[in-house]
N, C-alpha and C positions, 0 to 999 in steps of 0.2 A: 671604443669602436662602435660603430653602428651595428645593430643586429643585422640578420639578413632580411628581415622585413623592412627594417629602416633604411637598408640600402636601396631595396627595390622601389621604395618610396621616393628617395632622394633621385636615383637614377631616371625615374619617371618624370619628377618636376624638372630635372636638367633637361630632358628630351622636349618637355612641354615648352620650356623658356627657348629653347633653339628653334624648334617649329614655329613658335608665335612671333618671335622678334628678328631672328638671324635669318631675314628674307630680303629679298632684293629690294622692296619698296620702302625698307626701313633703313637702308645704308646710307642715306644722307641726312639723317636726324641730328639736331642741334643738340647742345649740351642738357637744356632743359628737358628735352623729350627723352633723350639717353637716361637721364636720372629716373624718369617713370619705369624704364624697364628695369633699372637697378632695383629700385623700390620691390617690384615684383620678385627679383632674384632674391634679394635678401629677406622676404618674408615667405615666399613659397618654396624655394629651393633650400635655403639655409635655416630656416625655421625661426628667425628672429621676430620678437613683437615689436610692431611699429609704434612711435612715440616713446614707449618704455625703454626699449633696448636700442632703438635704432636713432640716433641723434643726428639731426641733419644742420648743415651750417654751423658746425660746432666751433666756437671761438677759442681761437690759439694765438696769443700775443698780437693782437690787432689785426689778425687775419682770420679766415675761416677755412676749415676743413670740410669737405662735402659731407661726409659722415663719419661718425664714431660709433663702433659696437660698445655698448655699456650694459654690463650686467650686474646688477645691483650697484656697488659702488666702484666696481672694477671696470677700467677701459681697456679691452683687448685689441681692438684693431682700428686703425685710420684707413678711411677708404676715400681714395680720390677718383673721381670720375671726369672723363673727357667725352667729347661727342664721338659717336660711333664712326663718323666720317674722318675723324682724325686718327692718324698713326701715333701711337705713344712714343715719346723719345726722351732723351737724357733730361730734358729741362722739366719734363713732367714727373719723371723719377726722383730729381732731386727736390723738387717742390714737395712732394708726398712725404718723402724721409726727412724732409726738414719739420713738417708738422708732426710727425710722430716723435722725432728727437727732442723736440721743444716741449712736448707733453709727456715725455717719457713712457711711451707706449712702443712696445717691441715689435709689433705686427703692423704692415701696411700693405693694403692690396689696392692696386691701381689698375683701372679697368676703362675702356670705351664701350663696355657693353659686350664686345666679341672677344677682344684681348684681356686675359687676366694675369696680371703679375702680381705674385705674392713674394715680398720681402721680409727679411728679419733684420731688425736694427740691433746692433751690436753696441753696446754701451761701454765702449773702450776708449781710451785716449790716443788718437782722436777717434772719435764716432765712426763706426764703419757699417756695412750692411752687407747682407748676403742675399742673393736672388735664389728663390726656393723652386720657384717654377714659373714659366711663362708659357701659356696656353691659348690658343685661339679657338674657340669652341665652334667656329664655322668649318675647321678642318677636322676630317674623320678620325685622323691619328690623334690629334691632341684631344678631341672630345673624349676619345676611349681612354686617354689618360686622365683626363679631367674627371671622368666617373669615379675614379680610385682616389686621386689626389685633392680633389676639392671637398671631399665629405668630412675632411678635417677643419673646415672651416664652418661647419654647421654649427648650430647653438649646444648639441649634446655634446659634440667632441670638445669644443672650448670650454663648456662647464667641468667636464669629466677629467680634463687635463690631457686630452689626447693629442690636442695640436701642439703641446710641449713635447709630448713623446715622439711626434711625426718629426719635429726639429731635431729632437735627439738621435733619431734614426739617420736623418738627413746627414747630420754632422758625422756620426760614426762611421758610415760608408763612404763619406767623400774621398777620393785618392789620395789626398794630402795626408789624411789621418790614417786611412786604412793599410797605406804602404809600410808603415813603420811597423806593424805586426808581421810583415813578412820576415823581418829579421829576427823574430823571436826563435830562441833555440829549439823549442818544439816544432815550429814549421821547418826549420832546416833539418833536424832529425828524421822528419817524414819525407822530405824531398830526397834525402840521401838514401833511404830506405826505397823508395820508387824507383830512382835512378839505378840502384844496384840491382833490382830485380829487371830493369828495362835492358840496361847493357853490360850487366854483370862486372862493373867496376866500383871499387870503393873512392868516394871523393872526400876530400878533407872539410872541415867545418870552414877553413878559410876559403877554399875553392867556391863552395856555395854560397858564402856571404858575398863574396865578391860578384858572383853570377847573379844573385838576387839583386843588389846593387846596381848592376848594370840594367836589369829589368826596369827598375823604379824610374832611373835617370833618363832611359832611351825610349824615344817614341818608336813602336813597333806597327809599321803598317801591314798589318795582316787581318784577313777576315776573321771576324768573332766566331769562336768555336760554339758549337751547339751546347747548349747547358742540359747536363743530365746528371741524375743521382741514383748510383747502382747500390 
C-alpha cells in the first residue's frame, strides 16, 4: 500500500491531471494527442519511468499494443488508448484483451484519457476476463472512487504485489464467492442466536439453511441499510 504521504502525492497528481486535461477544449482530441495525456498520467500519476518502463508501440504477433508496462523483465500491464472523443466499446475491449492474452499478460488498462477500464485476464480454457473497475475521471463520484482504486496501478503497488492483493480482495468479496460462506455452520449458529434474541423462537438448522438459500437466489429490491459497527 502507499503510505499516507504517497497517497497525498498520488491524489494531488490525479487532480492535476483532471484539471489540466479533462476540460472542454480537449474533448475533441485525436488518438495521437490523447496519448500525450496518457504519457503524463503514466509518469506523473502512476510513477513509471518513460522509455525504461513504459514501452510504446509494443509488438505483439504482427500488431502493436499502444503501451506495455515492463519493470525489469516482467511485463505487468497492457494499455490500449483511444481518442478522448471516442466512447469505449466492446470492440476496443476485445482488441486490448487479445493483446494481453497473446502476450501472457494478466492486466489490461483500456482508456480514452477520461474513462479508465481495468481488466484481469483469466488464463483458463477458454480464456476469460473480469472487469475490475470502469471509472470516468470527469465524473465527481467516479473520481472519488478512482483516488482509492487507481493507486494500485502505481509503480510502487505493482512492484510490492499490492495490485495482486487488490485482485485477491476483489475476488474474495464478489457476491458469487462471498455467498457460499453464508452457509457456514458458524454463520447459521450466529443467525440462530440473533433470531432467538429478536423473536424468542428457536429455529432449526434446516430452516435457517433454506432461508439463507432463498436470500442468495432471490433479488431483494430494498434500500441498502446503513453500515455500522457496534
